[in-house]
C-alpha positions as protocol buffer text, in pm:
chain_id: "A"
residue {
  index: 1
  type: MET
  ca { x: 2578 y: -1793 z: -2716 }
}
residue {
  index: 2
  type: GLU
  ca { x: 2723 y: -2147 z: -2692 }
}
residue {
  index: 3
  type: THR
  ca { x: 2433 y: -2379 z: -2643 }
}
residue {
  index: 4
  type: THR
  ca { x: 2338 y: -2667 z: -2835 }
}
residue {
  index: 5
  type: LEU
  ca { x: 1936 y: -2634 z: -2705 }
}
residue {
  index: 6
  type: PRO
  ca { x: 1703 y: -2402 z: -2846 }
}
residue {
  index: 7
  type: ALA
  ca { x: 1618 y: -2085 z: -2659 }
}
residue {
  index: 8
  type: VAL
  ca { x: 1245 y: -2196 z: -2695 }
}
residue {
  index: 9
  type: ASP
  ca { x: 1108 y: -2511 z: -2557 }
}
residue {
  index: 10
  type: ILE
  ca { x: 914 y: -2583 z: -2865 }
}
residue {
  index: 11
  type: ASP
  ca { x: 924 y: -2954 z: -2790 }
}
residue {
  index: 12
  type: ARG
  ca { x: 732 y: -2880 z: -2449 }
}
residue {
  index: 13
  type: LEU
  ca { x: 513 y: -2608 z: -2639 }
}
residue {
  index: 14
  type: GLU
  ca { x: 381 y: -2869 z: -2916 }
}
residue {
  index: 15
  type: ARG
  ca { x: 325 y: -3099 z: -2652 }
}
residue {
  index: 16
  type: GLU
  ca { x: 92 y: -2899 z: -2450 }
}
residue {
  index: 17
  type: ALA
  ca { x: -63 y: -2689 z: -2800 }
}
residue {
  index: 18
  type: GLU
  ca { x: -421 y: -2831 z: -2762 }
}
residue {
  index: 19
  type: ARG
  ca { x: -431 y: -2702 z: -2411 }
}
residue {
  index: 20
  type: ILE
  ca { x: -312 y: -2378 z: -2464 }
}
residue {
  index: 21
  type: ARG
  ca { x: -522 y: -2331 z: -2775 }
}
residue {
  index: 22
  type: ALA
  ca { x: -805 y: -2401 z: -2591 }
}
residue {
  index: 23
  type: ALA
  ca { x: -703 y: -2133 z: -2307 }
}
residue {
  index: 24
  type: PHE
  ca { x: -636 y: -1894 z: -2582 }
}
residue {
  index: 25
  type: GLY
  ca { x: -965 y: -1954 z: -2739 }
}
residue {
  index: 26
  type: VAL
  ca { x: -1168 y: -1872 z: -2443 }
}
residue {
  index: 27
  type: GLY
  ca { x: -907 y: -1526 z: -2318 }
}
residue {
  index: 28
  type: ASP
  ca { x: -1104 y: -1280 z: -2163 }
}
residue {
  index: 29
  type: PRO
  ca { x: -1189 y: -985 z: -2304 }
}
residue {
  index: 30
  type: ILE
  ca { x: -964 y: -1078 z: -2560 }
}
residue {
  index: 31
  type: ARG
  ca { x: -827 y: -1398 z: -2726 }
}
residue {
  index: 32
  type: HIS
  ca { x: -542 y: -1474 z: -2537 }
}
residue {
  index: 33
  type: VAL
  ca { x: -301 y: -1723 z: -2319 }
}
residue {
  index: 34
  type: VAL
  ca { x: -14 y: -1703 z: -2073 }
}
residue {
  index: 35
  type: ILE
  ca { x: 240 y: -1939 z: -2066 }
}
residue {
  index: 36
  type: GLU
  ca { x: 500 y: -1974 z: -1752 }
}
residue {
  index: 37
  type: GLY
  ca { x: 853 y: -2081 z: -1866 }
}
residue {
  index: 38
  type: MET
  ca { x: 823 y: -2004 z: -2256 }
}
residue {
  index: 39
  type: LEU
  ca { x: 1241 y: -1950 z: -2257 }
}
residue {
  index: 40
  type: ARG
  ca { x: 1453 y: -2242 z: -2133 }
}
residue {
  index: 41
  type: ALA
  ca { x: 1519 y: -2139 z: -1768 }
}
residue {
  index: 42
  type: GLU
  ca { x: 1910 y: -2100 z: -1846 }
}
residue {
  index: 43
  type: ILE
  ca { x: 1826 y: -1874 z: -2132 }
}
residue {
  index: 44
  type: ALA
  ca { x: 1555 y: -1649 z: -1923 }
}
residue {
  index: 45
  type: ARG
  ca { x: 1868 y: -1588 z: -1654 }
}
residue {
  index: 46
  type: ARG
  ca { x: 2112 y: -1508 z: -1919 }
}
residue {
  index: 47
  type: ALA
  ca { x: 1849 y: -1268 z: -2135 }
}
residue {
  index: 48
  type: TYR
  ca { x: 1810 y: -1098 z: -1775 }
}
residue {
  index: 49
  type: GLU
  ca { x: 2135 y: -1079 z: -1695 }
}
residue {
  index: 50
  type: ALA
  ca { x: 2262 y: -938 z: -2025 }
}
residue {
  index: 51
  type: PHE
  ca { x: 1964 y: -683 z: -2090 }
}
residue {
  index: 52
  type: PRO
  ca { x: 2098 y: -344 z: -2171 }
}
residue {
  index: 53
  type: SER
  ca { x: 2038 y: 3 z: -1978 }
}
residue {
  index: 54
  type: PRO
  ca { x: 1799 y: 185 z: -2086 }
}
residue {
  index: 55
  type: GLU
  ca { x: 2044 y: 459 z: -2212 }
}
residue {
  index: 56
  type: GLN
  ca { x: 2202 y: 200 z: -2434 }
}
residue {
  index: 57
  type: MET
  ca { x: 1877 y: 113 z: -2579 }
}
residue {
  index: 58
  type: ALA
  ca { x: 1803 y: 303 z: -2965 }
}
residue {
  index: 59
  type: ILE
  ca { x: 1485 y: 420 z: -2903 }
}
residue {
  index: 60
  type: ALA
  ca { x: 1289 y: 652 z: -2640 }
}
residue {
  index: 61
  type: PHE
  ca { x: 952 y: 704 z: -2604 }
}
residue {
  index: 62
  type: GLU
  ca { x: 847 y: 987 z: -2410 }
}
residue {
  index: 63
  type: GLY
  ca { x: 523 y: 1139 z: -2450 }
}
residue {
  index: 64
  type: LEU
  ca { x: 167 y: 1175 z: -2326 }
}
residue {
  index: 65
  type: ALA
  ca { x: 51 y: 817 z: -2391 }
}
residue {
  index: 66
  type: GLU
  ca { x: 386 y: 635 z: -2337 }
}
residue {
  index: 67
  type: VAL
  ca { x: 715 y: 662 z: -2182 }
}
residue {
  index: 68
  type: LYS
  ca { x: 987 y: 358 z: -2212 }
}
residue {
  index: 69
  type: ASN
  ca { x: 1259 y: 280 z: -2379 }
}
residue {
  index: 70
  type: ALA
  ca { x: 1302 y: -7 z: -2710 }
}
residue {
  index: 71
  type: GLU
  ca { x: 1579 y: -158 z: -2891 }
}
residue {
  index: 72
  type: GLU
  ca { x: 1488 y: -343 z: -3263 }
}
residue {
  index: 73
  type: ARG
  ca { x: 1906 y: -369 z: -3368 }
}
residue {
  index: 74
  type: ILE
  ca { x: 1915 y: -752 z: -3200 }
}
residue {
  index: 75
  type: GLU
  ca { x: 2218 y: -758 z: -3382 }
}
residue {
  index: 76
  type: ARG
  ca { x: 2380 y: -576 z: -3153 }
}
residue {
  index: 77
  type: LEU
  ca { x: 2308 y: -731 z: -2851 }
}
residue {
  index: 78
  type: ASP
  ca { x: 2406 y: -1026 z: -2641 }
}
residue {
  index: 79
  type: PRO
  ca { x: 2407 y: -1318 z: -2921 }
}
residue {
  index: 80
  type: VAL
  ca { x: 2153 y: -1453 z: -2630 }
}
residue {
  index: 81
  type: PHE
  ca { x: 1887 y: -1222 z: -2801 }
}
residue {
  index: 82
  type: GLN
  ca { x: 1969 y: -1329 z: -3146 }
}
residue {
  index: 83
  type: ALA
  ca { x: 1866 y: -1725 z: -3028 }
}
residue {
  index: 84
  type: VAL
  ca { x: 1530 y: -1629 z: -2888 }
}
residue {
  index: 85
  type: PHE
  ca { x: 1447 y: -1400 z: -3180 }
}
residue {
  index: 86
  type: ALA
  ca { x: 1534 y: -1700 z: -3407 }
}
residue {
  index: 87
  type: ASP
  ca { x: 1356 y: -1918 z: -3259 }
}
residue {
  index: 88
  type: LEU
  ca { x: 1069 y: -1684 z: -3238 }
}
residue {
  index: 89
  type: ARG
  ca { x: 1064 y: -1679 z: -3608 }
}
residue {
  index: 90
  type: SER
  ca { x: 1129 y: -1973 z: -3695 }
}
residue {
  index: 91
  type: GLU
  ca { x: 912 y: -2158 z: -3934 }
}
residue {
  index: 92
  type: ARG
  ca { x: 827 y: -2437 z: -3670 }
}
residue {
  index: 93
  type: PHE
  ca { x: 740 y: -2191 z: -3429 }
}
residue {
  index: 94
  type: MET
  ca { x: 490 y: -1994 z: -3716 }
}
residue {
  index: 95
  type: ARG
  ca { x: 344 y: -2354 z: -3737 }
}
residue {
  index: 96
  type: TRP
  ca { x: 282 y: -2369 z: -3371 }
}
residue {
  index: 97
  type: LEU
  ca { x: 121 y: -2026 z: -3351 }
}
residue {
  index: 98
  type: GLU
  ca { x: -125 y: -2079 z: -3626 }
}
residue {
  index: 99
  type: ARG
  ca { x: -206 y: -2403 z: -3422 }
}
residue {
  index: 100
  type: ILE
  ca { x: -283 y: -2275 z: -3146 }
}
residue {
  index: 101
  type: THR
  ca { x: -426 y: -1936 z: -3238 }
}
residue {
  index: 102
  type: GLY
  ca { x: -622 y: -2045 z: -3537 }
}
residue {
  index: 103
  type: ILE
  ca { x: -497 y: -1798 z: -3753 }
}
residue {
  index: 104
  type: GLN
  ca { x: -347 y: -1893 z: -4120 }
}
residue {
  index: 105
  type: GLU
  ca { x: -51 y: -1732 z: -4303 }
}
residue {
  index: 106
  type: LEU
  ca { x: 133 y: -1608 z: -3967 }
}
residue {
  index: 107
  type: ARG
  ca { x: 464 y: -1430 z: -4042 }
}
residue {
  index: 108
  type: PRO
  ca { x: 683 y: -1257 z: -3824 }
}
residue {
  index: 109
  type: ASP
  ca { x: 856 y: -899 z: -3865 }
}
residue {
  index: 110
  type: PRO
  ca { x: 1216 y: -923 z: -4006 }
}
residue {
  index: 111
  type: GLU
  ca { x: 1225 y: -559 z: -3901 }
}
residue {
  index: 112
  type: LEU
  ca { x: 1115 y: -572 z: -3520 }
}
residue {
  index: 113
  type: HIS
  ca { x: 889 y: -293 z: -3643 }
}
residue {
  index: 114
  type: GLY
  ca { x: 762 y: -187 z: -3250 }
}
residue {
  index: 115
  type: GLY
  ca { x: 886 y: -494 z: -3116 }
}
residue {
  index: 116
  type: GLY
  ca { x: 1253 y: -641 z: -2987 }
}
residue {
  index: 117
  type: LEU
  ca { x: 1364 y: -523 z: -2617 }
}
residue {
  index: 118
  type: HIS
  ca { x: 1117 y: -312 z: -2432 }
}
residue {
  index: 119
  type: GLN
  ca { x: 1215 y: -152 z: -2092 }
}
residue {
  index: 120
  type: GLY
  ca { x: 1051 y: 83 z: -1865 }
}
residue {
  index: 121
  type: PRO
  ca { x: 1223 y: 277 z: -1588 }
}
residue {
  index: 122
  type: ASP
  ca { x: 1066 y: 441 z: -1292 }
}
residue {
  index: 123
  type: GLY
  ca { x: 798 y: 674 z: -1375 }
}
residue {
  index: 124
  type: SER
  ca { x: 743 y: 494 z: -1713 }
}
residue {
  index: 125
  type: TYR
  ca { x: 390 y: 409 z: -1829 }
}
residue {
  index: 126
  type: LEU
  ca { x: 212 y: 272 z: -2140 }
}
residue {
  index: 127
  type: ASP
  ca { x: -159 y: 409 z: -2172 }
}
residue {
  index: 128
  type: ILE
  ca { x: -446 y: 164 z: -2284 }
}
residue {
  index: 129
  type: HIS
  ca { x: -441 y: 154 z: -2642 }
}
residue {
  index: 130
  type: ALA
  ca { x: -516 y: -100 z: -2940 }
}
residue {
  index: 131
  type: ASP
  ca { x: -233 y: -172 z: -3171 }
}
residue {
  index: 132
  type: PHE
  ca { x: -164 y: 4 z: -3557 }
}
residue {
  index: 133
  type: ASN
  ca { x: -351 y: -228 z: -3753 }
}
residue {
  index: 134
  type: LEU
  ca { x: -107 y: -250 z: -4090 }
}
residue {
  index: 135
  type: HIS
  ca { x: 260 y: -310 z: -4144 }
}
residue {
  index: 136
  type: LEU
  ca { x: 280 y: -64 z: -4429 }
}
residue {
  index: 137
  type: ARG
  ca { x: 617 y: -204 z: -4589 }
}
residue {
  index: 138
  type: LEU
  ca { x: 497 y: -562 z: -4545 }
}
residue {
  index: 139
  type: GLY
  ca { x: 155 y: -493 z: -4641 }
}
residue {
  index: 140
  type: LEU
  ca { x: 3 y: -713 z: -4383 }
}
residue {
  index: 141
  type: TYR
  ca { x: -265 y: -721 z: -4066 }
}
residue {
  index: 142
  type: ARG
  ca { x: -98 y: -717 z: -3713 }
}
residue {
  index: 143
  type: ARG
  ca { x: -239 y: -1024 z: -3543 }
}
residue {
  index: 144
  type: LEU
  ca { x: -78 y: -1134 z: -3267 }
}
residue {
  index: 145
  type: ASN
  ca { x: 174 y: -967 z: -2988 }
}
residue {
  index: 146
  type: LEU
  ca { x: 355 y: -1221 z: -2804 }
}
residue {
  index: 147
  type: LEU
  ca { x: 565 y: -1055 z: -2498 }
}
residue {
  index: 148
  type: ILE
  ca { x: 812 y: -1223 z: -2255 }
}
residue {
  index: 149
  type: TYR
  ca { x: 882 y: -1056 z: -1910 }
}
residue {
  index: 150
  type: LEU
  ca { x: 1222 y: -1079 z: -1784 }
}
residue {
  index: 151
  type: ASN
  ca { x: 1187 y: -975 z: -1419 }
}
residue {
  index: 152
  type: PRO
  ca { x: 1318 y: -1179 z: -1116 }
}
residue {
  index: 153
  type: GLU
  ca { x: 1059 y: -1009 z: -890 }
}
residue {
  index: 154
  type: TRP
  ca { x: 776 y: -802 z: -911 }
}
residue {
  index: 155
  type: HIS
  ca { x: 547 y: -671 z: -656 }
}
residue {
  index: 156
  type: GLU
  ca { x: 198 y: -499 z: -731 }
}
residue {
  index: 157
  type: PRO
  ca { x: 269 y: -160 z: -588 }
}
residue {
  index: 158
  type: TRP
  ca { x: 562 y: -113 z: -821 }
}
residue {
  index: 159
  type: GLY
  ca { x: 269 y: -89 z: -1090 }
}
residue {
  index: 160
  type: GLY
  ca { x: 316 y: -211 z: -1453 }
}
residue {
  index: 161
  type: TYR
  ca { x: 117 y: -499 z: -1496 }
}
residue {
  index: 162
  type: LEU
  ca { x: -44 y: -605 z: -1809 }
}
residue {
  index: 163
  type: GLU
  ca { x: -412 y: -476 z: -1804 }
}
residue {
  index: 164
  type: LEU
  ca { x: -663 y: -560 z: -2094 }
}
residue {
  index: 165
  type: TRP
  ca { x: -970 y: -410 z: -2090 }
}
residue {
  index: 166
  type: ALA
  ca { x: -1336 y: -510 z: -2234 }
}
residue {
  index: 167
  type: GLN
  ca { x: -1417 y: -364 z: -2592 }
}
residue {
  index: 168
  type: ASP
  ca { x: -1626 y: -114 z: -2452 }
}
residue {
  index: 169
  type: MET
  ca { x: -1357 y: 19 z: -2186 }
}
residue {
  index: 170
  type: SER
  ca { x: -1597 y: -58 z: -1913 }
}
residue {
  index: 171
  type: GLN
  ca { x: -1393 y: -286 z: -1657 }
}
residue {
  index: 172
  type: ARG
  ca { x: -1028 y: -411 z: -1630 }
}
residue {
  index: 173
  type: ARG
  ca { x: -1071 y: -813 z: -1724 }
}
residue {
  index: 174
  type: ALA
  ca { x: -703 y: -906 z: -1704 }
}
residue {
  index: 175
  type: TYR
  ca { x: -461 y: -839 z: -1462 }
}
residue {
  index: 176
  type: ILE
  ca { x: -112 y: -992 z: -1524 }
}
residue {
  index: 177
  type: GLN
  ca { x: 214 y: -991 z: -1315 }
}
residue {
  index: 178
  type: PRO
  ca { x: 512 y: -906 z: -1548 }
}
residue {
  index: 179
  type: ILE
  ca { x: 732 y: -1190 z: -1367 }
}
residue {
  index: 180
  type: ILE
  ca { x: 1052 y: -1327 z: -1543 }
}
residue {
  index: 181
  type: ASN
  ca { x: 986 y: -1613 z: -1814 }
}
residue {
  index: 182
  type: ARG
  ca { x: 619 y: -1548 z: -1822 }
}
residue {
  index: 183
  type: CYS
  ca { x: 473 y: -1514 z: -2164 }
}
residue {
  index: 184
  type: VAL
  ca { x: 139 y: -1365 z: -2301 }
}
residue {
  index: 185
  type: ILE
  ca { x: 33 y: -1418 z: -2645 }
}
residue {
  index: 186
  type: MET
  ca { x: -262 y: -1196 z: -2726 }
}
residue {
  index: 187
  type: GLU
  ca { x: -447 y: -1081 z: -3045 }
}
residue {
  index: 188
  type: THR
  ca { x: -504 y: -756 z: -3180 }
}
residue {
  index: 189
  type: HIS
  ca { x: -764 y: -569 z: -3321 }
}
residue {
  index: 190
  type: ASP
  ca { x: -909 y: -232 z: -3314 }
}
residue {
  index: 191
  type: ARG
  ca { x: -1064 y: -268 z: -2948 }
}
residue {
  index: 192
  type: SER
  ca { x: -781 y: -498 z: -2789 }
}
residue {
  index: 193
  type: PHE
  ca { x: -711 y: -258 z: -2565 }
}
residue {
  index: 194
  type: HIS
  ca { x: -422 y: -301 z: -2297 }
}
residue {
  index: 195
  type: GLY
  ca { x: -139 y: -123 z: -2150 }
}
residue {
  index: 196
  type: TYR
  ca { x: -17 y: -71 z: -1821 }
}
residue {
  index: 197
  type: LYS
  ca { x: -7 y: 206 z: -1521 }
}
residue {
  index: 198
  type: GLN
  ca { x: 290 y: 422 z: -1431 }
}
residue {
  index: 199
  type: LEU
  ca { x: 576 y: 244 z: -1243 }
}
residue {
  index: 200
  type: HIS
  ca { x: 696 y: 364 z: -909 }
}
residue {
  index: 201
  type: LEU
  ca { x: 1038 y: 126 z: -875 }
}
residue {
  index: 202
  type: PRO
  ca { x: 1301 y: 110 z: -618 }
}
residue {
  index: 203
  type: ALA
  ca { x: 1639 y: 227 z: -718 }
}
residue {
  index: 204
  type: GLY
  ca { x: 1828 y: -20 z: -973 }
}
residue {
  index: 205
  type: VAL
  ca { x: 1515 y: -178 z: -1095 }
}
residue {
  index: 206
  type: THR
  ca { x: 1346 y: -161 z: -1454 }
}
residue {
  index: 207
  type: ARG
  ca { x: 1043 y: -329 z: -1636 }
}
residue {
  index: 208
  type: LYS
  ca { x: 1215 y: -582 z: -1879 }
}
residue {
  index: 209
  type: SER
  ca { x: 1044 y: -756 z: -2174 }
}
residue {
  index: 210
  type: VAL
  ca { x: 1096 y: -895 z: -2484 }
}
residue {
  index: 211
  type: ALA
  ca { x: 835 y: -853 z: -2780 }
}
residue {
  index: 212
  type: SER
  ca { x: 751 y: -990 z: -3094 }
}
residue {
  index: 213
  type: TYR
  ca { x: 448 y: -921 z: -3339 }
}
residue {
  index: 214
  type: TYR
  ca { x: 308 y: -1128 z: -3607 }
}
residue {
  index: 215
  type: TYR
  ca { x: 129 y: -1065 z: -3933 }
}
residue {
  index: 216
  type: SER
  ca { x: -117 y: -1224 z: -4179 }
}
residue {
  index: 217
  type: PRO
  ca { x: -261 y: -1118 z: -4515 }
}
residue {
  index: 218
  type: HIS
  ca { x: -592 y: -1194 z: -4372 }
}
residue {
  index: 219
  type: ARG
  ca { x: -751 y: -956 z: -4093 }
}
residue {
  index: 220
  type: SER
  ca { x: -989 y: -1053 z: -3846 }
}
residue {
  index: 221
  type: GLU
  ca { x: -1359 y: -909 z: -3861 }
}
residue {
  index: 222
  type: ALA
  ca { x: -1258 y: -710 z: -3567 }
}
residue {
  index: 223
  type: GLN
  ca { x: -1001 y: -487 z: -3780 }
}
residue {
  index: 224
  type: SER
  ca { x: -1024 y: -208 z: -3979 }
}
residue {
  index: 225
  type: ALA
  ca { x: -955 y: -260 z: -4383 }
}
residue {
  index: 226
  type: HIS
  ca { x: -786 y: 88 z: -4387 }
}
residue {
  index: 227
  type: GLU
  ca { x: -465 y: 159 z: -4193 }
}
residue {
  index: 228
  type: HIS
  ca { x: -459 y: 345 z: -3881 }
}
residue {
  index: 229
  type: ASN
  ca { x: -217 y: 446 z: -3611 }
}
residue {
  index: 230
  type: THR
  ca { x: -206 y: 304 z: -3230 }
}
residue {
  index: 231
  type: ILE
  ca { x: -546 y: 414 z: -3072 }
}
residue {
  index: 232
  type: PHE
  ca { x: -504 y: 532 z: -2737 }
}
residue {
  index: 233
  type: THR
  ca { x: -828 y: 572 z: -2478 }
}
residue {
  index: 234
  type: LEU
  ca { x: -865 y: 665 z: -2110 }
}
residue {
  index: 235
  type: ARG
  ca { x: -946 y: 456 z: -1839 }
}
residue {
  index: 236
  type: PRO
  ca { x: -1295 y: 526 z: -1674 }
}
residue {
  index: 237
  type: GLU
  ca { x: -1134 y: 712 z: -1368 }
}
residue {
  index: 238
  type: GLU
  ca { x: -906 y: 853 z: -1595 }
}
residue {
  index: 239
  type: ARG
  ca { x: -1210 y: 1051 z: -1803 }
}
residue {
  index: 240
  type: ARG
  ca { x: -1323 y: 1185 z: -1495 }
}
residue {
  index: 241
  type: ALA
  ca { x: -973 y: 1372 z: -1419 }
}
residue {
  index: 242
  type: VAL
  ca { x: -836 y: 1408 z: -1806 }
}
residue {
  index: 243
  type: GLY
  ca { x: -801 y: 1759 z: -1784 }
}
residue {
  index: 244
  type: ALA
  ca { x: -564 y: 1823 z: -1509 }
}
residue {
  index: 245
  type: ARG
  ca { x: -420 y: 1475 z: -1542 }
}
residue {
  index: 246
  type: GLN
  ca { x: -255 y: 1526 z: -1872 }
}
residue {
  index: 247
  type: PHE
  ca { x: -199 y: 1867 z: -1829 }
}
residue {
  index: 248
  type: LEU
  ca { x: 51 y: 1783 z: -1568 }
}
residue {
  index: 249
  type: ARG
  ca { x: 177 y: 1458 z: -1760 }
}
residue {
  index: 250
  type: ARG
  ca { x: 264 y: 1718 z: -2069 }
}
residue {
  index: 251
  type: LEU
  ca { x: 462 y: 1932 z: -1825 }
}
residue {
  index: 252
  type: GLU
  ca { x: 629 y: 1622 z: -1678 }
}
residue {
  index: 253
  type: ALA
  ca { x: 717 y: 1498 z: -2005 }
}
residue {
  index: 254
  type: LEU
  ca { x: 843 y: 1860 z: -2150 }
}
residue {
  index: 255
  type: ALA
  ca { x: 1040 y: 1894 z: -1783 }
}
residue {
  index: 256
  type: PRO
  ca { x: 1400 y: 1849 z: -1698 }
}
residue {
  index: 257
  type: ALA
  ca { x: 1516 y: 1517 z: -1609 }
}
residue {
  index: 258
  type: GLY
  ca { x: 1583 y: 1639 z: -1259 }
}
residue {
  index: 259
  type: ALA
  ca { x: 1227 y: 1825 z: -1219 }
}
residue {
  index: 260
  type: ARG
  ca { x: 1009 y: 1510 z: -1301 }
}
residue {
  index: 261
  type: PRO
  ca { x: 987 y: 1366 z: -948 }
}
residue {
  index: 262
  type: LEU
  ca { x: 869 y: 1657 z: -802 }
}
residue {
  index: 263
  type: LEU
  ca { x: 591 y: 1678 z: -1091 }
}
residue {
  index: 264
  type: ARG
  ca { x: 514 y: 1311 z: -1001 }
}
residue {
  index: 265
  type: GLY
  ca { x: 486 y: 1416 z: -665 }
}
residue {
  index: 266
  type: LEU
  ca { x: 236 y: 1674 z: -725 }
}
residue {
  index: 267
  type: ARG
  ca { x: 1 y: 1465 z: -930 }
}
residue {
  index: 268
  type: ARG
  ca { x: 17 y: 1188 z: -597 }
}
residue {
  index: 269
  type: LEU
  ca { x: -71 y: 1482 z: -388 }
}
residue {
  index: 270
  type: LEU
  ca { x: -340 y: 1582 z: -595 }
}
residue {
  index: 271
  type: GLY
  ca { x: -474 y: 1231 z: -648 }
}
residue {
  index: 272
  type: LEU
  ca { x: -404 y: 1244 z: -1004 }
}
residue {
  index: 273
  type: ALA
  ca { x: -109 y: 971 z: -992 }
}
residue {
  index: 274
  type: GLU
  ca { x: -218 y: 608 z: -1187 }
}
């Protein structure tokens, strides 16, 4: 990609650092901040246009707790993504993240383990969860998620809004539309519960995002010292229908692709859809 400008407008972010730091500090229910226009406009548009199809992506998650596609091999993609991740992993950006979050010795993940490009086609979802706490190869604690959405339009009936839940899962406290060039930076720990409901999308539309995770040798007070995997949990209404929903989800996950719309329709008919 031929450009003399950085992908991330770091000059603007540094000018607005104190405002962003204050917003992050009071983020409810977990510390987080929403930043509009994280990428330069032409970069965001190019990244949307160059986004690979779900079939072109290397990883397909398809289980009871999540259905989505992911791609960690940035070097195989359009150079715009290399430019984006180069900025998101730069020393200057690391120092800015430390300034706005107060988390010291932040480091990016050179392997993009679990990060990179994420894409959800119609019917996909990501159940409410708290992320794994340790990167075993790096020996570091996961402290921050950074998400940049690349969807030119998004409507509430489509689902897929990012949900942030109270630590006791008593109520949803944030509901964020995944619209293009909107960035969410959120703290991660053992009770930083988040996810999104099943997508109901028109033909040709998917939920696209860029994900970069950050680590530190220091854990937060809300993190376990010992390693754990992703912790999935249920929304209050899901607990009331957990048996039937999970059974039908299991059938849907195992069924041939052609049968899944029928099973999703059955869940809606029974009032068990997300």
